[in-house]
KEDRENVEX-968218 format. One line per field, with one value per atom (N, C-alpha, C): residue number from 1; atom name; x, y, z. Coordinates in steps of 0.2 Angstrom, whole numbers, plus 2048, in hexadecimal, padded with zeros to 3 digits. Layout:
N
seq <- c(NUM_...)
atom <- c(CA_...)
x <- c(X_...)
y <- c(Y_...)
z <- c(Z_...)
//
This chain:
229
seq <- c(1_1_1_2_2_2_3_3_3_4_4_4_5_5_5_6_6_6_7_7_7_8_8_8_9_9_9_10_10_10_11_11_11_12_12_12_13_13_13_14_14_14_15_15_15_16_16_16_17_17_17_18_18_18_19_19_19_20_20_20_21_21_21_22_22_22_23_23_23_24_24_24_25_25_25_26_26_26_27_27_27_28_28_28_29_29_29_30_30_30_31_31_31_32_32_32_33_33_33_34_34_34_35_35_35_36_36_36_37_37_37_38_38_38_39_39_39_40_40_40_41_41_41_42_42_42_43_43_43_44_44_44_45_45_45_46_46_46_47_47_47_48_48_48_49_49_49_50_50_50_51_51_51_52_52_52_53_53_53_54_54_54_55_55_55_56_56_56_57_57_57_58_58_58_59_59_59_60_60_60_61_61_61_62_62_62_63_63_63_64_64_64_65_65_65_66_66_66_67_67_67_68_68_68_69_69_69_70_70_70_71_71_71_72_72_72_73_73_73_74_74_74_75_75_75_76_76_76_77_77_77_78_78_78_79_79_79_80_80_80_81_81_81_82_82_82_83_83_83_84_84_84_85_85_85_86_86_86_87_87_87_88_88_88_89_89_89_90_90_90_91_91_91_92_92_92_93_93_93_94_94_94_95_95_95_96_96_96_97_97_97_98_98_98_99_99_99_100_100_100_101_101_101_102_102_102_103_103_103_104_104_104_105_105_105_106_106_106_107_107_107_108_108_108_109_109_109_110_110_110_111_111_111_112_112_112_113_113_113_114_114_114_115_115_115_116_116_116_117_117_117_118_118_118_119_119_119_120_120_120_121_121_121_122_122_122_123_123_123_124_124_124_125_125_125_126_126_126_127_127_127_128_128_128_129_129_129_130_130_130_131_131_131_132_132_132_133_133_133_134_134_134_135_135_135_136_136_136_137_137_137_138_138_138_139_139_139_140_140_140_141_141_141_142_142_142_143_143_143_144_144_144_145_145_145_146_146_146_147_147_147_148_148_148_149_149_149_150_150_150_151_151_151_152_152_152_153_153_153_154_154_154_155_155_155_156_156_156_157_157_157_158_158_158_159_159_159_160_160_160_161_161_161_162_162_162_163_163_163_164_164_164_165_165_165_166_166_166_167_167_167_168_168_168_169_169_169_170_170_170_171_171_171_172_172_172_173_173_173_174_174_174_175_175_175_176_176_176_177_177_177_178_178_178_179_179_179_180_180_180_181_181_181_182_182_182_183_183_183_184_184_184_185_185_185_186_186_186_187_187_187_188_188_188_189_189_189_190_190_190_191_191_191_192_192_192_193_193_193_194_194_194_195_195_195_196_196_196_197_197_197_198_198_198_199_199_199_200_200_200_201_201_201_202_202_202_203_203_203_204_204_204_205_205_205_206_206_206_207_207_207_208_208_208_209_209_209_210_210_210_211_211_211_212_212_212_213_213_213_214_214_214_215_215_215_216_216_216_217_217_217_218_218_218_219_219_219_220_220_220_221_221_221_222_222_222_223_223_223_224_224_224_225_225_225_226_226_226_227_227_227_228_228_228_229_229_229)
atom <- c(N_CA_C_N_CA_C_N_CA_C_N_CA_C_N_CA_C_N_CA_C_N_CA_C_N_CA_C_N_CA_C_N_CA_C_N_CA_C_N_CA_C_N_CA_C_N_CA_C_N_CA_C_N_CA_C_N_CA_C_N_CA_C_N_CA_C_N_CA_C_N_CA_C_N_CA_C_N_CA_C_N_CA_C_N_CA_C_N_CA_C_N_CA_C_N_CA_C_N_CA_C_N_CA_C_N_CA_C_N_CA_C_N_CA_C_N_CA_C_N_CA_C_N_CA_C_N_CA_C_N_CA_C_N_CA_C_N_CA_C_N_CA_C_N_CA_C_N_CA_C_N_CA_C_N_CA_C_N_CA_C_N_CA_C_N_CA_C_N_CA_C_N_CA_C_N_CA_C_N_CA_C_N_CA_C_N_CA_C_N_CA_C_N_CA_C_N_CA_C_N_CA_C_N_CA_C_N_CA_C_N_CA_C_N_CA_C_N_CA_C_N_CA_C_N_CA_C_N_CA_C_N_CA_C_N_CA_C_N_CA_C_N_CA_C_N_CA_C_N_CA_C_N_CA_C_N_CA_C_N_CA_C_N_CA_C_N_CA_C_N_CA_C_N_CA_C_N_CA_C_N_CA_C_N_CA_C_N_CA_C_N_CA_C_N_CA_C_N_CA_C_N_CA_C_N_CA_C_N_CA_C_N_CA_C_N_CA_C_N_CA_C_N_CA_C_N_CA_C_N_CA_C_N_CA_C_N_CA_C_N_CA_C_N_CA_C_N_CA_C_N_CA_C_N_CA_C_N_CA_C_N_CA_C_N_CA_C_N_CA_C_N_CA_C_N_CA_C_N_CA_C_N_CA_C_N_CA_C_N_CA_C_N_CA_C_N_CA_C_N_CA_C_N_CA_C_N_CA_C_N_CA_C_N_CA_C_N_CA_C_N_CA_C_N_CA_C_N_CA_C_N_CA_C_N_CA_C_N_CA_C_N_CA_C_N_CA_C_N_CA_C_N_CA_C_N_CA_C_N_CA_C_N_CA_C_N_CA_C_N_CA_C_N_CA_C_N_CA_C_N_CA_C_N_CA_C_N_CA_C_N_CA_C_N_CA_C_N_CA_C_N_CA_C_N_CA_C_N_CA_C_N_CA_C_N_CA_C_N_CA_C_N_CA_C_N_CA_C_N_CA_C_N_CA_C_N_CA_C_N_CA_C_N_CA_C_N_CA_C_N_CA_C_N_CA_C_N_CA_C_N_CA_C_N_CA_C_N_CA_C_N_CA_C_N_CA_C_N_CA_C_N_CA_C_N_CA_C_N_CA_C_N_CA_C_N_CA_C_N_CA_C_N_CA_C_N_CA_C_N_CA_C_N_CA_C_N_CA_C_N_CA_C_N_CA_C_N_CA_C_N_CA_C_N_CA_C_N_CA_C_N_CA_C_N_CA_C_N_CA_C_N_CA_C_N_CA_C_N_CA_C_N_CA_C_N_CA_C_N_CA_C_N_CA_C_N_CA_C_N_CA_C_N_CA_C_N_CA_C_N_CA_C_N_CA_C_N_CA_C_N_CA_C_N_CA_C_N_CA_C_N_CA_C_N_CA_C_N_CA_C_N_CA_C_N_CA_C_N_CA_C_N_CA_C_N_CA_C_N_CA_C_N_CA_C_N_CA_C_N_CA_C_N_CA_C_N_CA_C_N_CA_C_N_CA_C_N_CA_C_N_CA_C_N_CA_C_N_CA_C_N_CA_C_N_CA_C_N_CA_C_N_CA_C_N_CA_C_N_CA_C)
x <- c(F48_F4B_F45_F45_F40_F40_F3A_F3B_F3D_F41_F42_F3D_F3B_F36_F38_F33_F34_F36_F3B_F3D_F38_F39_F34_F2E_F28_F23_F1E_F1E_F1A_F14_F0E_F07_F04_F04_F01_F03_F09_F0C_F0D_F0B_F0C_F0C_F0F_F0F_F0E_F09_F07_F07_F0B_F0B_F05_F01_EFC_EFD_EF7_EF8_EF3_EF3_EEF_EF1_EF7_EF8_EFC_EF9_EFC_F01_F06_F0C_F0C_F0C_F0D_F15_F18_F1F_F20_F1C_F1D_F16_F16_F10_F0F_F08_F07_F0A_F0E_F12_F12_F14_F15_F1D_F1F_F27_F28_F2B_F2E_F35_F39_F3F_F41_F43_F44_F4A_F4A_F50_F56_F5C_F62_F63_F5E_F5F_F63_F66_F6A_F67_F63_F5F_F62_F63_F64_F5E_F5E_F58_F5B_F59_F5C_F56_F59_F54_F57_F55_F58_F56_F59_F58_F51_F4D_F47_F41_F44_F40_F3B_F3E_F3A_F3E_F45_F49_F49_F4A_F4A_F44_F3E_F37_F37_F39_F39_F3D_F43_F48_F44_F41_F3D_F37_F34_F2E_F31_F36_F39_F3C_F3F_F43_F3E_F38_F33_F34_F37_F37_F31_F2E_F28_F22_F1C_F17_F13_F11_F0F_F07_F05_EFE_EF9_EFC_EF8_EFB_EF8_EFA_EFD_F00_F02_F0A_F0E_F15_F16_F18_F1B_F22_F25_F2C_F2D_F31_F31_F2B_F26_F1F_F1B_F1D_F19_F16_F0F_F0C_F0E_F13_F15_F10_F0C_F08_F03_F01_EFC_F00_F06_F0A_F09_F0A_F0A_F11_F13_F19_F1F_F1D_F23_F25_F1F_F21_F25_F24_F27_F2E_F2F_F36_F3A_F36_F3A_F3C_F37_F38_F3E_F3E_F44_F4A_F4A_F51_F54_F4F_F50_F51_F4F_F4E_F51_F53_F55_F5C_F62_F68_F68_F6B_F6B_F72_F74_F7A_F79_F7B_F7A_F80_F7F_F84_F89_F86_F8A_F8C_F8C_F8E_F8B_F8A_F86_F89_F90_F94_F94_F96_F97_F9E_FA1_FA8_FAD_FAA_FB0_FAE_FAB_FAA_FAE_FB1_FB5_FB0_FB4_FB0_FAC_FB0_FAC_FA6_FA7_FA1_F9B_F9D_F98_F94_F97_F94_F8F_F92_F8E_F88_F89_F83_F7D_F7F_F7A_F76_F77_F73_F6F_F6E_F6A_F63_F61_F59_F58_F5E_F5D_F5B_F5B_F59_F5F_F65_F6B_F6C_F6D_F6E_F74_F74_F79_F80_F80_F86_F89_F86_F88_F8B_F89_F8A_F91_F96_F9D_FA0_F9E_FA1_F9E_F98_F94_F98_F99_F9D_FA4_FA7_FAE_FAE_FA9_FA8_FA6_FA2_F9F_FA5_FAA_FAF_FB4_FB5_FBA_FB7_FB1_FAE_FAF_FAF_FAF_FB7_FBB_FC3_FC5_FC2_FC4_FC6_FC8_FCA_FCF_FD4_FDA_FD8_FD1_FD0_FCA_FC9_FC3_FC3_FC9_FCA_FCB_FCA_FCC_FC6_FC6_FC0_FBE_FB7_FB6_FB8_FBA_FBC_FC3_FC6_FCE_FCE_FC8_FC7_FC6_FC8_FC7_FC0_FBD_FB7_FB5_FB9_FB8_FB7_FBC_FBC_FB5_FB3_FAC_FA7_FA7_FA1_FA1_FA7_FA7_FA5_FA6_FA4_F9C_F9A_F92_F8F_F92_F90_F90_F96_F96_F91_F90_F8A_F83_F82_F7C_F7B_F80_F7F_F81_F83_F85_F80_F79_F73_F70_F74_F71_F6A_F69_F62_F60_F59_F57_F58_F5A_F5A_F5F_F63_F68_F67_F65_F62_F68_F6B_F70_F6F_F6F_F6D_F73_F75_F7B_F81_F82_F88_F8F_F90_F96_F97_F91_F91_F96_F99_F9F_FA6_FA6_FAC_FB0_FB7_FBA_FBA_FBC_FBB_FBD_FC4_FC6_FC2_FC1_FBD_FB6_FB3_FAC_FAC_FB1_FB2_FB3_FB6_FB7_FB1_FAD_FA6_FA1_FA2_F9D_F9F_FA6_FA8_FA6_FA6_FA3_F9C_F98_F90_F90_F94_F94_F95_F9A_F9C_F96_F93_F8D_F87_F86_F81_F82_F89_F8B_F89_F8A_F88_F81_F7D_F75_F72_F75_F72_F6D_F67_F63_F65_F66_F69_F65_F64_F61_F65_F68_F6C_F69_F68_F65_F6B_F6B_F71_F6F_F73_F72_F77_F7C_F82_F81_F81_F7F_F84_F8B_F8F_F8D_F8B_F89_F83_F7E_F78_F79_F7E_F7F_F82_F84_F86_F81_F7B_F75_F72_F6F_F6C_F66_F63_F5D_F5C_F59_F59_F52_F50_F4A_F4B_F46_F47_F41_F43_F3D_F3E_F38_F38_F31_F32_F2C_F28_F2A_F27_F24_F25_F23_F29_F27_F2C_F2B_F30_F30_F36_F35_F3B_F3F_F46_F4B_F4D_F51_F54_F4F_F4D_F49_F4C_F48_F4B_F4D)
y <- c(056_059_05C_059_05B_063_066_06D_06F_073_075_079_078_07C_083_087_08F_091_095_099_09F_0A3_0A9_0A8_0A9_0A9_0AF_0B4_0BA_0B8_0B9_0B8_0BF_0C3_0CA_0CE_0CD_0D1_0D8_0DC_0E4_0E7_0ED_0F1_0F9_0FB_102_105_10B_10F_113_113_117_11E_122_129_12D_133_137_137_136_134_12D_128_121_120_11D_11C_114_112_10B_10A_107_106_100_0FA_0F5_0F2_0F2_0F0_0E8_0E7_0E0_0DC_0D7_0D2_0CB_0C7_0C0_0BE_0BB_0B9_0B2_0AE_0A8_0A7_0A6_0A5_09E_099_092_092_08C_08A_089_08D_08C_091_095_09B_0A0_0A4_0A9_0AF_0B3_0B9_0C0_0C4_0CB_0D0_0D5_0D9_0E0_0E3_0EA_0EF_0F5_0FB_101_107_10D_10F_114_116_119_116_118_114_10E_10A_106_104_0FF_0F9_0F9_0F4_0F2_0F8_0F7_0F5_0F7_0F4_0ED_0EB_0E3_0E0_0E2_0DF_0DF_0E4_0E4_0DF_0DE_0D9_0D3_0D1_0CB_0C9_0CD_0CC_0CC_0CD_0CD_0D3_0D8_0DE_0E2_0E2_0E6_0E0_0E2_0DD_0E0_0DC_0DE_0E0_0E5_0E7_0E4_0E0_0DC_0D5_0D1_0CA_0C6_0C0_0BC_0BA_0BA_0B8_0B1_0AD_0A6_0A6_0A4_0A3_09C_098_091_08D_090_08C_08F_094_096_09D_09D_0A3_0A8_0AD_0B2_0B8_0B9_0BF_0BF_0BA_0BA_0B8_0B7_0B6_0BC_0BB_0C0_0C2_0C8_0CC_0C8_0C5_0C1_0BB_0B8_0B2_0B4_0BA_0BC_0BD_0C0_0C3_0BB_0B6_0B0_0AD_0AD_0AA_0AD_0B4_0B8_0B6_0B5_0B3_0AC_0A7_0A1_0A0_0A3_0A1_0A6_0AC_0B2_0B5_0B4_0B8_0BF_0C4_0CA_0CD_0D0_0D3_0DA_0DF_0E6_0EA_0EF_0F3_0F5_0F7_0FB_0F5_0EF_0EA_0E9_0EF_0EE_0EA_0EA_0E7_0EB_0E8_0EB_0ED_0F3_0F4_0F1_0F1_0EF_0E8_0E4_0DD_0DA_0D3_0D0_0CD_0CB_0C8_0C2_0BE_0B8_0BA_0C0_0C1_0C5_0C8_0CA_0C5_0C0_0BB_0B7_0B5_0B2_0B6_0BC_0C1_0C1_0C0_0C0_0B9_0B5_0AF_0AF_0B5_0B5_0B4_0B5_0B5_0AF_0AB_0A5_09F_099_093_08F_092_090_090_08A_08A_08F_093_097_094_08D_089_088_088_087_08D_093_099_09A_09A_09B_096_090_08B_08D_08E_090_096_09C_0A2_0A0_09C_09B_096_092_08E_093_098_09C_0A1_0A3_0A8_0A4_09E_099_099_098_096_09D_0A3_0A9_0AB_0A7_0A9_0AD_0AE_0B2_0AE_0A8_0A4_0A7_0AB_0AE_0B5_0B7_0BE_0BD_0B8_0B7_0BC_0BC_0C0_0C8_0CA_0D1_0D5_0DB_0E0_0E1_0E2_0E4_0EA_0EF_0F5_0F5_0EF_0EE_0EA_0E9_0E5_0EA_0E7_0EB_0EB_0EF_0EF_0E8_0E5_0DE_0D9_0DA_0D5_0D6_0DC_0DE_0DB_0DB_0D8_0D1_0CE_0C7_0C4_0C9_0C7_0C7_0CC_0CD_0C7_0C4_0BF_0B9_0B8_0B2_0B3_0B8_0BA_0B7_0B9_0B8_0B0_0AD_0A5_0A1_0A3_09F_09A_09D_09A_095_095_091_093_099_09B_098_099_097_09B_0A2_0A8_0AC_0AE_0B4_0BA_0BF_0C6_0CA_0CD_0D1_0D8_0DD_0E4_0E8_0E9_0EC_0EA_0E3_0E1_0E3_0E6_0E8_0F0_0F4_0FB_0FF_0FC_100_0FD_0F9_0F5_0F7_0F7_0F8_0F2_0F2_0ED_0E6_0E6_0E0_0DC_0E0_0DE_0DC_0DF_0DE_0D7_0D6_0D0_0CA_0CB_0C6_0C4_0C9_0C7_0C4_0C6_0C3_0BC_0BB_0B4_0AF_0B2_0AF_0AD_0B2_0B1_0AB_0AB_0A6_09F_09E_098_096_09B_099_097_09A_098_091_08F_089_083_085_081_080_083_083_088_08E_093_097_099_09D_0A4_0A8_0AF_0B4_0BA_0BF_0C5_0C8_0CE_0D4_0DA_0E0_0E4_0E7_0EB_0F0_0F5_0FA_0F8_0F4_0F3_0ED_0EF_0EA_0E4_0E5_0DF_0DA_0DD_0D9_0D5_0D9_0D5_0D0_0D0_0CB_0C4_0C5_0BF_0BA_0BC_0B8_0B3_0AF_0AA_0AE_0B2_0B6_0BD_0C2_0C9_0CA_0CE_0D1_0D8_0DC_0E3_0E6_0ED_0F0_0F7_0FA_101_104_109_10D_108_103_0FE_0F8_0F8_0F2_0EE_0E7_0E2_0DE_0DD_0D9_0D4_0CE_0CA_0CE_0CC_0CF_0D6_0D9_0DF_0E4_0E9_0EE_0F1_0F2_0F6_0FD)
z <- c(61E_624_629_62F_634_635_634_636_63D_63F_645_648_64F_652_653_653_653_65A_65A_661_662_65D_65C_658_65A_655_657_652_653_64E_652_64D_64E_649_649_64F_650_656_655_659_657_65F_65E_664_663_667_666_66C_66C_673_674_679_679_67B_67D_67F_67A_67B_676_66F_66D_666_666_665_665_660_661_65D_65C_655_654_652_658_658_654_654_650_64D_646_643_644_644_645_63F_642_63D_63F_63A_63B_63A_63F_63E_642_63F_641_641_647_647_649_646_648_64C_650_654_64F_652_64F_649_648_642_645_640_642_63D_641_63D_63F_639_63A_639_63D_63C_63B_636_633_632_632_632_634_631_633_63B_63D_645_644_64A_64B_647_644_640_644_64A_64E_650_64F_651_658_65C_663_666_662_665_664_65E_65C_661_663_668_66F_671_677_678_672_672_672_66D_66C_674_677_67D_684_683_688_68D_689_68E_68D_687_686_684_686_685_67E_679_673_675_671_672_66D_668_664_663_660_65F_664_662_667_666_66B_66A_66E_66A_66D_66D_673_673_676_672_673_674_670_670_676_67A_680_67E_67F_67E_684_681_686_687_683_683_689_68C_691_698_698_69E_6A3_6A9_6AE_6AE_6B0_6AF_6B2_6B8_6BC_6B8_6B5_6B0_6AB_6A8_6A2_6A4_6A9_6AC_6AD_6B0_6B1_6AA_6A5_69F_69B_69C_699_69B_6A2_6A5_6A4_6A2_6A1_699_695_68E_689_68B_687_68A_685_687_683_686_683_682_67D_67B_679_67C_67B_678_674_671_677_67C_682_687_686_68A_691_694_69B_6A0_6A1_6A5_6AC_6B2_6B7_6B7_6B8_6B6_6BC_6C2_6C7_6C9_6C5_6C6_6C1_6C2_6BE_6B8_6B3_6AD_6B0_6B4_6B7_6BB_6BF_6C3_6BF_6B9_6B5_6B1_6B0_6AC_6B1_6B7_6BC_6BF_6BF_6C2_6BC_6B6_6B1_6B1_6B5_6B6_6BC_6BF_6C6_6C4_6BE_6BC_6B8_6B8_6B3_6B8_6B5_6B9_6BB_6BA_6BC_6C3_6C7_6CE_6D0_6D6_6D8_6D9_6DB_6DC_6D5_6D0_6C9_6C5_6C7_6C3_6C2_6C7_6C6_6C0_6C1_6BC_6B5_6B4_6AE_6AB_6B0_6AE_6AB_6AE_6AC_6A5_6A5_69E_698_69A_695_693_697_695_692_693_690_689_688_682_67D_680_67B_67B_67E_67D_682_688_68D_693_693_698_69C_699_69C_6A0_69F_6A1_6A6_6AA_6AE_6B3_6B6_6BD_6BB_6B5_6B3_6B5_6B8_6B8_6B1_6B0_6A9_6A7_6AB_6AA_6A7_6A8_6A5_69E_69C_695_690_68A_684_682_67D_67B_678_674_672_677_67C_682_686_686_68B_687_680_67D_67D_67D_67D_684_68A_690_690_68D_68C_688_684_680_685_689_68D_692_695_69A_697_691_68D_68C_68B_689_68E_694_69A_69C_69C_69F_699_694_68E_68C_689_687_681_680_679_674_676_671_673_66F_670_66C_66F_66C_66D_667_667_664_668_666_663_65D_65A_65E_65E_662_660_65A_658_658_65A_659_65C_661_665_664_65F_65E_658_659_652_64D_648_642_645_648_649_64F_655_65A_657_653_650_64D_649_645_64A_64F_654_657_659_65C_657_651_64C_64B_64B_64A_64F_656_65B_65B_658_657_652_64D_647_64B_64F_653_657_65B_65F_65B_655_651_64E_64C_64A_64F_656_65B_65D_659_659_65C_65F_662_65D_65F_65B_65D_657_658_654_657_654_655_650_650_64D_651_64E_64D_647_644_63F_63E_638_633_635_631_62C_626_621_621_622_623_628_62E_633_631_62E_62C_627_623_61F_622_628_62C_62E_62E_62F_62A_62B_626_623_626_622_626_623_625_625_62B_62B_62C_628_628_62C_62F_632_630_62E_62B_62E_631_634_638_63C_640_63C_635_632_630_632_631_62B_627_621_620_61D_61C_616_617_612_613_60F_610_60C_60F_60C_606_601_5FB_5FC)
//
């Protein structure tokens, strides 16, 4: 079988916050996540999971090493280029949904494509297609404030995948959901993975972690393959 190209490639990537007392938030590490993989990232609160997400999502620039996204060296890019690349290649799903409450589901998804390469004239149809894909075709016109927690998270997933990114980054995507809604969202992620999406889920929930193909652990900023003992 031909190896799939890497989507994420960390080469000695680390992040230290400067100041009088520097803080090493992410130890220098190597990590490769190939196209089409479903990876879960686990660790206790304060372990460095959020720092990993910020670096992988091009929200923070590493202070050490080189980060390749889809084969592109992101470390030396200007900030405007990093922002453009993030909008085109990465979809985000957060625990708190981050939807605009008085906008409809369709509007929330369409607005999420403002920084992508999707032409303005195509965004409404892309939004409708994405909402149909996550099972919310019947709720397109509903304000997000009228949706259940599970429905809001599915809108957030639709917003993240509407521009067809290379990578879907999910930060505790089931953290605010009841067990039924959480399972529906995880099933949706399984389906997206089956369709070829590269997915990284950050979680503290062992049951969620077990849904991935492999797990990466972070403890005190140090990243390692597998579940920490």
